C-alpha positions in Angstrom: 103.8 84.9 75.5 104.6 84.1 79.3 102.1 87.2 80.2 99.0 85.8 77.5 99.0 82.3 80.1 100.2 83.3 83.2 101.1 80.8 85.8 100.0 81.0 89.4 103.7 82.2 90.4 103.3 85.1 88.2 100.0 86.4 90.2 102.1 85.6 93.1 104.5 88.2 92.6 102.3 90.4 90.4 100.4 91.0 93.4 103.2 91.3 95.7 104.8 94.3 93.8 101.2 95.9 93.2 100.9 95.9 97.3 104.4 98.0 97.6 103.2 100.5 94.7 100.9 102.5 97.1 103.4 102.7 99.7 106.4 104.0 97.3 104.4 106.2 94.7 101.1 106.8 96.2 102.0 107.7 99.3 104.2 110.5 98.1 102.3 111.5 95.3 98.5 111.7 97.5 100.3 114.4 99.7 101.2 116.9 97.1 98.1 116.2 94.6 95.5 114.0 95.9 93.3 114.8 92.9 96.2 113.3 90.6 96.2 110.6 92.6 91.9 110.4 92.2 92.7 110.8 88.4 94.9 107.5 88.2 92.3 105.5 89.5 90.2 106.2 86.5 93.0 105.4 84.7 93.6 101.8 86.5 90.1 101.0 86.0 90.0 101.9 82.0 93.1 99.9 81.4 91.7 96.9 83.7 88.4 97.4 81.7 90.1 97.1 78.3 92.3 94.2 79.5 89.1 92.4 80.6 87.3 92.4 77.2 90.3 90.4 75.6 90.1 86.6 77.1 93.9 86.2 76.5 94.4 89.2 79.1 91.5 88.8 81.3 93.2 87.3 84.6 95.6 90.4 84.2 92.8 93.0 83.8 90.9 91.3 86.9 94.0 91.9 89.0 94.2 95.4 87.8 91.3 96.0 88.6 91.3 94.6 91.8 94.2 96.8 92.3 92.5 100.3 91.0 90.1 99.4 94.0 92.8 99.6 96.4 94.5 102.8 94.7 91.3 104.4 95.0 90.3 103.8 98.7 94.3 104.8 99.2 93.8 108.3 97.6 90.4 109.4 99.0 92.1 108.5 102.5 95.3 109.7 102.2 94.2 112.7 100.4 91.6 114.1 102.6 90.8 112.0 105.3 94.4 110.9 106.7 94.6 112.3 110.3 91.0 110.3 111.2 93.0 106.7 111.8 89.3 105.1 112.7 88.5 105.9 109.3 91.1 104.0 107.4 89.8 100.6 107.4 86.4 101.3 106.5 87.5 103.8 103.3 89.8 100.9 102.5 86.9 98.4 102.5 85.0 100.9 100.5 84.9 98.1 97.4 84.0 95.3 99.6 80.0 95.3 98.6 81.3 94.6 95.0 84.2 92.3 95.6 81.3 90.0 97.6 78.7 90.5 94.5 81.5 89.2 92.0 82.4 86.2 94.2 79.0 85.2 94.3 79.0 85.5 90.3 82.3 83.7 90.0 83.6 86.5 88.2 87.2 88.6 88.4 88.3 86.4 90.9 91.9 87.3 90.8 91.2 90.8 91.1 88.7 90.2 94.1 91.6 87.9 95.7 93.8 90.7 95.3 91.9 92.9 97.1 90.7 91.1 100.0 94.7 89.8 100.8 95.1 93.8 100.9 92.3 94.6 102.9 93.5 91.9 105.3 96.6 92.8 105.3 95.6 96.3 106.1 93.6 95.1 108.7 95.9 93.2 110.4 98.5 96.3 110.3 96.0 98.8 111.7 95.2 96.3 114.6 98.9 96.2 115.3 98.9 100.1 115.5 96.1 100.1 117.8 97.8 97.2 119.9 100.9 99.4 120.4 99.2 102.5 121.1 100.8 104.3 118.4 97.3 106.0 117.2 97.1 109.3 118.6 100.4 109.8 116.8 99.1 108.6 113.5 96.9 111.7 114.0 99.0 113.9 115.1 101.4 113.5 112.3 98.9 113.7 109.6 97.9 117.2 111.0 101.8 118.2 111.7 104.0 120.2 108.9 107.5 118.1 108.3 109.3 119.9 110.7 106.6 119.0 113.6 106.6 115.5 112.4 109.8 114.5 113.5 110.1 114.5 116.7 106.5 112.8 116.6 107.3 110.0 114.7 110.7 109.6 116.8 107.8 108.9 119.8 105.7 107.0 117.6 109.0 104.7 116.6 109.3 104.1 120.7 106.0 102.0 120.7 107.7 99.6 119.2 110.8 98.9 121.4 108.4 97.7 124.1 107.3 94.0 124.9 104.2 95.0 124.1 105.2 95.5 120.6 107.0 92.5 120.4 104.0 90.3 121.2 101.8 92.3 118.7 104.7 91.5 115.7 104.6 87.9 116.4 101.0 87.7 116.3 101.0 90.2 112.8 103.8 88.0 111.4 101.5 84.8 112.4 98.8 86.1 110.9 99.9 87.3 107.6 102.2 84.1 107.1 99.3 81.8 108.0 97.1 83.2 105.5 99.5 83.4 103.0 100.8 80.0 103.4 96.8 78.5 103.5 96.3 80.5 100.1 99.6 79.1 98.4 98.1 76.0 98.9 95.5 76.3 96.7 95.9 76.0 92.6 93.7 78.9 91.7 95.3 82.1 90.8 92.7 84.0 93.0 94.2 82.3 95.9 97.7 83.3 95.1 96.8 86.9 94.2 95.6 87.0 97.5 98.4 85.2 99.3 101.1 87.6 97.0 98.8 90.5 98.7 99.1 89.3 102.0 103.3 88.4 101.8 103.7 91.8 100.0 102.2 93.7 103.3 104.2 91.4 105.4 107.4 92.7 103.8 106.7 96.3 103.6 105.7 96.0 107.0 108.6 94.3 108.1 110.7 97.2 105.9 109.3 100.1 107.7 109.6 98.2 110.9 113.6 97.9 110.3 114.0 101.3 109.3 112.4 102.8 112.1 114.2 100.6 114.5 117.1 101.4 112.8 116.6 105.1 113.0 115.5 105.1 116.6 118.7 103.5 117.4 121.2 105.6 115.4 119.4 108.5 117.2 120.2 107.0 120.6 123.8 106.9 119.3 124.0 111.0 119.0 
């Protein structure tokens, strides 16, 4: 079976897919019922543990465990702390001590690679928000109702249309692509999971950037 002995490319695409799941599935869920999102984290860990006990599925269990850590961190932050942008990265790094310990023991490398790629991608994206001055809007939007958030979102989108934002975007793309290409030159599946998480972050960022700019352009035509 293909899934029983996955090739590095499979890890790459799986990691890329898993990076997009929290954005398109967890984000709306966590706003409505953060407790449910938190409980789903337990489910991910349980499934990962079952897979890790079987040698033929161990790599997939490791990958799912890395994803479970990211899901748990997202549940905590976006469920209860989303109005504090400066807490985003510390909460996302909640599993870092466990990951470092696992790397030292050479255990769960695929999952740790995915988690680190996701964390670094988050750090670079957050750095971009700081660079363009969108952090104040982050806090206000998180505290506002949907009706109040629309004009605030439009002001935040305007931050993307400055020379400063263009410079930051070039730096963001360069960092994510550079780190991803570096990882793809390695042969271990953990490196490919790392690359998939990074490049998946780039794709999601690019998608949201294009949507934001196109929405802003449409509004100016009205």
